[in-house]
N, C-alpha and C positions, 0 to 999 in steps of 0.2 A: 279245112275247118278251122275258124278262127277260135281262141281260146275265151273270148269276151267280145260281144256285140254290145255297144253303147248307141242307144237312139236318142237322139238330140244332139242340140251344138252350141247350148250357152254354157253358162259358168260350171252348173252343177254336172253337166254331161262331159265337160273338159277334164274337171278334177277326177271323175270317175276312170277317163280313160287314161289319165297320166298316171293315177295312182297304180292302175292295172298294169300298164306297162313297166312302171318301176318293180313292179313285183316278177318281172318275167315274165308276162302273158302277151300272147298276141292280140291285137286290138283292132276291131274296125267300128267305127264312127260313122253314123248314117245321120247326116244333118239335110232337113227337109228343104231348107232355103237355098238359093243360090250363094255362090261364094261372097258375093258383094253383100248381100244380106246376113251373113253368117251371126251366130251370138245369141238369137234369140233376145229377150228383154234384158240380159246381162250387158248387151252394147250400149244400153241407156243410161246403165247406173253408175255410181260414182264413188260408193264408198262402202266399209265394212264395221259392222258395229264391233267393238273389241274389247273384252274384259281384259284389265290390267291391275297390278298391284301398285305400281309405281309408275313414274314416268317412262315411257319408251319412243325414242326418236320423235315420231310425228304425233304422239299422243301425249298430253299434258297429264299432270296429277296422278289420280288413281281412278279406276272404275271396277271395283270389286264384284266378284260373283254375285253377292247377296244382292246389289243395288241393280245390277243389269237383271238379275230374276225379278225383283218387285217392280223394275220397269215394266217386263214384259208382263207378270201378271196381273198389273193395273190396266195395261193397253188392252188385253184380252179379256179382262173382266172375269179370269179363274178359266176360260176357255183353253187350256194350253196341259199337254202333257209333261209335267215336271221332270220326269226322269230324262225325257228326250230333249226336253229345253235346256235343262243343266249340263247335258252331253255337248249341245251347240255352245253353250256360254263357255265352257271351259276349252272346247277347242278353239274357239276364236281368241284365245289367248296364246295360243302357240302356232297358229296354221300360216302365221305372214313370213317366216324364215322359209317355208316350202313354198310360199307363193313366189318370194322373192329367186329363189333356186331356179324358178320357170319363167323369169323374166318379167315379174311384176314389181313396179316402183310404185313408193308412196310418196304424199306430199301432204303439209299441213293444209286444212281447210280453207279456202278461200274467205275474204271478208264478207260478212253477212251470210255464212253459210249454217243458218240454223242453230247457233250454239253447240255445235257437236265437236269441237277441238279436243275435248277430253274423254268423249264416247266412241268416237270413229275416226278410223284411217282411211283416208281420201287416194284414191288410185290417181297417179300421176299420167295424165292424158284422159281420165275419164275410164268408163267401161269398154269402149272400144280399144283402147290401148291395152286393156288386161285380156279380153278377148283375142286379140291379135298375139300377145304374148303368149298364151296357152297353145293358141294353134302353131306359132312357129316352134314351140318345145315340143307340141306333140309329133309334128312332122320329122323334126329332129330325130326323135326317139323311135321313129319307125311305126307311129300310128297311122294306119290307113283310113282316109277321111274321104267320104263320097257326100258329094252336095247335090241338090235338087233330087235327093232320094228320101220322100216321106215313106212311111211305114203305115201299111193299110189295115195288117193284121197279124196276129202271133199264133204260133201252132203250142198248143199248150196240152200238156198229159199229166193228170193228177198233181197239179200245182207245179208242174217242172215246164221251164221253157224247151222248146224244142227247135223253134225255128220263126223266122220273122219273113213276112211276105210284103213285099213292093209292088208295085205294078209290073216290074219286069223280072223278079228274081224272087225265089225261096232261098233266104240265107240261113243257115245252120251255125249254132256256135254253143260251145260248152256251157256257158252263163251269159246272161243279159242284163244290162242296166238301162232302165226306161228314166229317162230325164229330158222327156220331151214338153213340158211344160202343162199350163191348165186349157180351160177352154174359152178364154178371155174374148178371141177373135171369131167365135162361132156365134153369129148374132141369132140364128134361130134358139139356140141352147140357152142364150142370155134372156132371150124375150121370155122362154119357157121358165126359167129361174125367176126372174123378177115378176113375171104375170102382167096383169091389169091392175092400175089404181082404181079408188073410189071415182075418179073423174073420168074412167074410161080410157084413160092414157096407157100407153106400153112404154113405159119408163126406158126400158133397154135400147128403144130405138134412137133416144137422144145420147147414148153415151158414146164417147170418144175412147179409142184404145191407144194407151199412152206406148205400148210398145209394138211387139212384131205381128203381123198380119198371119203368121204362120202356125199360131198356136190355136188350132182347131179342137183340141181335145179327143182326137179320133183314137188313139190308145187307151184313154182315160175312158171313153165311152165303152171300148171293146172290153177292157178289163172289169169293167163295173158288170157287162152282159156275162163276163166269163165265172163271176161268183166271186170275185177279189172283194175281200173285206174294204169297205169306204170309211171316211171320216170327212167330216165337214158339212157345211150347209151350201147349197149352190149358190144363192143370193150373197154370199159372204165373199169379200175380196179385198185388195189391196186397192182401194178407190179414193182418188185424189181429186180435190176441184182444181180445175186446170182451166186455162184461157179457153172461152168458148169459141174461139177463132183457130184453135189448133187443128192439125190436119187429123183426118178419121182414124190413122193409124200411124205409128212410129214419130208422132211428137217428142217423145222422151222427156226428159227431165226438165228442159228449158221453157215449156209451155205452163209450168207450175206457177200459181200464183201464191206468193209467201207472206203477203201483206195483211192477212185475216186478221190476226193478233193485234194490229197496229189500229184497227179502225172497228166498223161494224159489216156485218153481211146483211143484205135484204133479199128477199125473194121479188117475184114480178109483180106483186101487191105493195111493193115498198114496206115489207113488214120485216123486223129480225125474228129469227127462229131458233137462235142457239147462241150458248155462251161463246164468245169470239176469244176470250181470254183463260179460259179453263184451266190449261196446263202449258208448257213448254211447246212451241211448235211442233218441233220433231217427234214428240210423243202423239201430238193430236192431229196433224195435218192430214194424214190419212183416214180420218173421220168424216172430213168435210164432202169428199165425192158423195158418199152414202146419203149425207144429209142434204145436198142438193139434188139428189135423185129422188127425195122424199118431197120435195117442194112442186108446185105448180108447174108444168112445163119443162121441169126438170133443168132449171135456171136459176142462178142466184146472182148477186152483185156485191162484189167487195169495195167498199168506200172508205177511203182515207182523205186526207188533207196534207198539207205542206209541211207538216212536221214529221211525218211518216218516211219519205224516200231518205235513204241513207241507213236506216235500219233493217233493211230487208233486200235480199237478192232480187234485183227486178227482171221480170220476165221479157222473152225476147220480143213481145209486142208493146208498144207503149199502150197505158189506158186512155179512156176518155178523160178529158180536162176541161174544166170552166171554172170562171170565177165567181160562180153563184151557184147554189144547190140546185135552183130551179133550171139553172143551164144545164148542168149534169144531169138531171132527172129527165130532160129532153132528150140529150143524147143517148141516153141507156133506155129509152122508151118506157120510162116509169111516169106514173101520176105525180106531177110535181108538188102538187098540196099535200099529198099522203106523204109522199117523200121528205118535203120539209117538216112535216108535224114527226115521223119517225125520228128524224136526226136531233130535231129539236128537243124531243122527250129524253131522248139518250144525253144529250148535252146537259140538260137539267139535272139528271141522276148522276152524272158523274162527280165522285169524290176523288178527287187529283191529290195525291200525296207525292211521294218521290218515284217518279217515273223512272224505271230501269229496266230495259228491256231482256237484259241478261240475267235477271232473277223474277222469281213471282212476287213483284212488288206489292204495295199498298194502295195502287190507283185500281178503283172498283165503283160500280154502281150502285144506288140504294133506290128501293122503291121502283124497280123498273123489272120487268120479265119478258124475255130472260135477262137474268143478271149477266153483267160482264165482271168477271172475278179478278182480273189483272189487267194492267196496262190501258185502262179507261182513262182517255184524254176527251176532251172534247173537240168535235170536228168543226172547228170555227176559224180556221186560218186558209185563206186562198193562196193558190189554186186548189180545188177540189179535183179527187182523182175516183175513176171507177173502172173496175174490171168485170166484165161480165164472166161467169162461171158455168162450166159444165161438169158433169161426174167424168173423170178419167180412170178407165180402169187398167189397172196394171198386171195384176194375175189373180187367178180365182183361188180360192181356198178348198173347194172340194177336191179330195184325192184319196190317194191310196193308204191304207193304215200299214204302218212300220212297226218293228223293233229297232233296239240299238244296234242291229246289224244291219239295218235299211232292208230288210227283207220283206217282201210283198206276203201278205198272208190271204189265205183261203180258209174259211170257216175257223177262224183262230189260229191255224198251224201256219208257220213261215214257210213260204219256199227254200228250198235248199240251192236253187241256181238263178233265181230272178230277184233282182234287187230295183230301187226306185230311189231317186233322189229328186231335189230341188221343187220347183214349183207344183210337182206331181204329188208331192208328201207333205207338202208344207203346213197343210192345215193339221197335221198333228201337233205342231208348235203354234200356229196361228190360227184359234177359231174364229177369232174376230181382232179386229184393231190391227195395229202396226206401229212400230217404231223405227224410225229411221236407220237404214242399214242391215236390219236383221234378216233380211232375204237373203242377202248374199253369204251370211255368217251361217244360214241354215243351209244354201246350196253347195258351200264350200265344206262344211261339214260333212253331210251326207253323201256328196258326190266322193269325196276321199274315202269314206268307210264302204259305200257301195263298190267302189273300184277295188278296193282291197279284198271284200267279201266275194266279189266276182272272180278274180285271180285265183283264190283260193278254191272255191266252188270249182274252178277249171284245173285244179291241182297244181295251182303256183302260189306259192306261198312265200318265197324268199325273194329279196330284193335283188335284182339285177344290176349290181354296180356298173357293168360295163354300159348298160343302157341308161341309166340314170346319171 
């Protein structure tokens, strides 16, 4: 019998496995994906949001706890557990030395990467390199890893973990960490969560999944049916507006379209529907998928002109391009006269001051609804560019309720040997909204806590320095 069973194969699961092993526990990790697709959504990430009180290697200036907390409070609109959120924030200031010991390297952000040089530490080689480093470290430390091993159900008794069931085996352990993601790849569940809109459409049918196809929510559903305490709303998620030509799964970060704040966004009726300049893009980019999902046909179009390139990271696919607005409308399948009217109305409303994409500048619109609060410049310089957008789901926020020990709860009582980390519990901190890099902060924090607590629950509480 293993001391600790970790179910999942992404960042949170790996942090749990490594931490439990460092505490002297024997660890088995079950990854549903084959080896070549291991790592879940973490393989597609690229940075970690970090609190710091002064410059630290790749991080410039400072990003104190209170500012991080206010950023999180603002994007979640108060739908967050402050104690757990501050635990994540404080841990983010100290975890990078531990990450380095397990082979993770950091670098400054690339030019155009969303104004995050002060707040986010980027992984050298991206999320795939981070995942591979953790797997190498886990193998070196003696963590047993089984791929192609989805867990179908758990054996529980009075809130305690007894065993996990796969298609081929019953696996017992003294304690267990659940870190196997949300349900964003489960099309039927997404359809149920989002329902039909007033036009009779099923919005979820047009969603693209930015990450792994293996996050089906099997154990989340099992735990809900088993009476575990739940937090979050099923339709809330990290939902980004991405290139409509992205693949159905695993498109990753390169399919994101980051020029929204530099122009306007219209729906298929060629009408604007939200303030493109509301706030810095890292704090607002993850609301645009949901906004597009609420539009007819679940499609939108990001429109910029020749002044915008160079101010954002270009997506992997080039946009539609034309020397005229009418020509661009034709390429995008929009009504040309209505589109030109929308652009002209916006241009007339622009009050251009001192444009600066690095600050909340004074370029805004007047007499226009919806307003554009910042970075409002007329779209008047050809060539004009357009990108068709679809909702891109990264991960869902419905999850298991936890405490500061990462314990799963049943009727308000924490389990003494069943823990959860990562996207399966992120809804405790993220009731809605998102800010760049915080998902990795949550996964790293609660992965390490869950691993430590699981080792202790198995009777292992001292760091095994020989293994570490």
